[in-house]
N, C-alpha and C positions, 0 to 999 in steps of 0.2 A: 434582746431585742426580740419580739415574735411578730411574724409575719402570717396573716391567714391563707390559707391554701386557696389556691385559684382553681375554681371550680368552670368547667365549662358549661355552658349553658346548652340545652337541647336545641334551642333556635339556632344557635351559630352555627352545632355541628349538623345539623341536617341541612344548612341552606349550600355549603360547599359541597357536598356530595351529590346534591341533586340539579347543581350546576353543572357540575363536572359532568354529570349521568347526561343532561340535557344535552351537552356539546358532544358527546359521544353517539345519542340517537341521532342528531341533525347530522354527523359526518356519516353516519353507518348507511342514510336514507338517500343521501344524494349518491347522485351517478357518477363514476370516476371518469377523466378524461382521458384521451389517448396520451401514453407516455408519464402519466402523472407521478408514477411509482420510478420512473428512470428520473424524472428531473428532481426528486426529493432524494435518490440515490446519490445523485451527483452532487447534490447541495451539500448533503452530510459527509461525503468523502471529501471534499474541497473545505469544510470548515476542520475536518480532522486534521488536514494537511496543515492547514491555517495554524490550528492550536499546537500542533508539534513544533513550529517554527517560531512560537511567540516565546518574546525574553522573560517573562516574569512567571512564575509557577500559577497563582492564582489565573491570569488570562488562560495559559496553557489548559489549565486544567479544564476551566468553565467552556472554552470553545471546542473544545475535543469531547466534552459531554453533550454538547449541543448537536455537535455532529453526529457522534454516536448514537444519539435520540431518532436523529432525523434516517441516520441508514436504518434502524430497529424499525421505523415506521414505514418506510419503503417495503421492508421485506413483509411487516406483517398488517399493513394498512389494510382497508377495505378489500381484501380478497386477495394481496400480494402473491407472498410465497405459498399461500395455501391454495392460491390459483395456479400456480406453478406445478405445485405438488402435483395436484389433481391430473395435469395436462402430461404430466412425467407418466403418472401410476395407467392412465389411460392408454397411452403410447408404449410402455414397457410392457 
């Protein structure tokens, strides 16, 4: 039994990256609110702790990965760790 290869259409491939690009542009243009990165960092840490306490391996993996993504977002978001690095460089 032979199957035909699945060919990705250019329309489907271009739609997803453009949506992701648009969301990133919207996020980059919006102003930060005070404490945003700290809140996201705290939520990420809580998810990581909850993930480590989960019973099933799948749930543990998914929750910990979501927490790790939030911690990464807090560190590199719209100015997060880059802003802190510039401040430390000026002070040092």
